[in-house]
Each structure stands twice: as C-alpha cells, then as structure tokens.
N, C-alpha and C positions, 0 to 999 in steps of 0.2 A: 802441275808443279805449285801453284796459288795455294793449294790444300795441305802440301808438305812443309811450306814456309811457314804457313799459319799454325801448323801442328808444332812447328820448331820455337816459334814465337812465345807460347804458350807453356814450353818446356825450358826450365832454367837450371842446369845443372842436374837435371834428374827431379827436380821437385816442380810441384804444379804451382799453379798462381795461387790457388785458395790454401794450399799446404804452407807455401811461403809467408802468407798474412799469417797464417796461426802460428808458424814457429816466431814470426817477428813479436806478435803478441804476447807469446810466452816468455820470450826473452826480456820483454819490456817490463811483464808483471813481476819475473822474478827480481830484475834490478831495482823495480820499485818497491817490493817488501824488503830488500836488503837495504835500501836507503833509509825506509821507514824503521827497522830495526836499530839501524846505526843512530838515528835521530833518538829514540828513546832510550839507548843505552847513553848517550851523550848527556841527555836532559833528565835522567832518572830522579835526581836529586829535587830537582825544582817540580817535576811532575808529582811525586810521593808528598812533598810539602803542600802543594795545591790539593791533592785528593785527601791529606789527613787535616787539612785546615789548620797546620802548624806554621806559625811565622818564627822565623829566626830572628830574634832581636840582638843586633850588635851593640854592645855596651862599649862605649869609649875605653881605651887602655889607659889614657893619661889625661890631664887638664887640657893638655894642647890641642885636643881634638875637638873641644868645645868652643862654640865661636863665643867671642868676646861677649856679645848681647847676651848670650844663654847663661855664660857664667856671673856677669854682674847680676842678671837675676836672679841665680841661685844663691849667690853671695848677700845679697839683699834680704833674701826670704828663706835663709838657712835654718832657722830655727823652728819656723812654722812647716817647712818641707821636711825636716827631721822629726818633728813632734807629731800632732794629730793630723797633720795633713795642713796645706795651702789652698784656700778657696780664691780662685781669681777676681779680683773687683773689677775689671774692666775687660775690654775686648783684647787690649794689648797684651795683659797678662794671661788670659784665654789662650791667645793665640801662640804665646811664649811657652806656655805648658805643653800645649799640644805638640809643638816642636820638639820638646825635650821628652816627651813620651814617645814619640815616634823615633827617637834617637836612642831609646831604651834607658835614659838616665831617670825618668820618672815612671812613676805607676798610678794609676786613677783608681781611687777608692770609692765605694759603693755611694758613699756620700756626695761624690761629685769633687772630693778635693784630690789635689795630687801630693803625693810623698816619694823621698826618694828611695830607690830601689836598694836593696842591700849592696849590690857588686857597686852601685854607684856613691855610695857612702864611702867606700874605701879609697875612693879618689879626692874626698875633703877630710876625711878623719884618719889619722893613723891609726892602725890597730897592731896590738902586739901579738905576736905568734904563739 
C-alpha cells in the first residue's frame, strides 16, 4: 500500500512532477516575454530617442513659461543675444545661459557665446506673416 500512495503523490492530474515544473517555467517565460514586449511598445519613443542620440528640445510657447530671472537676463542682454552672441562674464551669467540652453531658448555657438534660437526670437520680436 505505501508504494501505491507514493506513486499517487507523484502524479497530479496525470502530470509528473518534473513535467509540472517545466509547464510552470514555460508559462512564466511566455508571460515574461509578453511583459517585455508590452514595456518596449510603451517606451518606444524614449528608447528610439536614446538609441539615435536625439534630444527633443522643448521651446517655450509663450513668455509666461520663462522664469522671471531668465526673462530679466534676456531683457538686459537682448542685443548681444540677438546679435553676434553673448559671452557670460561671471558664473551667475554662465549658469543662467546654461539654464536657458537646457530650456531650448538659447543655442551655444562654437566660440562659447550664447545666442537666441530662431523659434525663441519669435517670443521677443513680432514677425509679420
């Protein structure tokens, strides 16, 4: 009798214990693959941007999106920022220029000077259509 009960313990719904583990691992692998594909589909824009080394610069749509400190800096240095470019004279100005560069308002020239981007100029100057 003990042999029969041992054989019955090893059989669960007609599946051996080793086959049961294989089935569990197969189901887990399939679910993991589906989850990975789902993740990649959800994050495809971010992944493509990283793989192609492209960064999307978000340029403010209105002057209200620029902080007061940044706006006053641009207002004070508008001629040089619009002309040949503005070279920061101290660390405070350099940090302000980097902040505006990251915001997409300024672009950095090869000389190290900063200049208003074309789309940002439309925020400060009216253009006729």
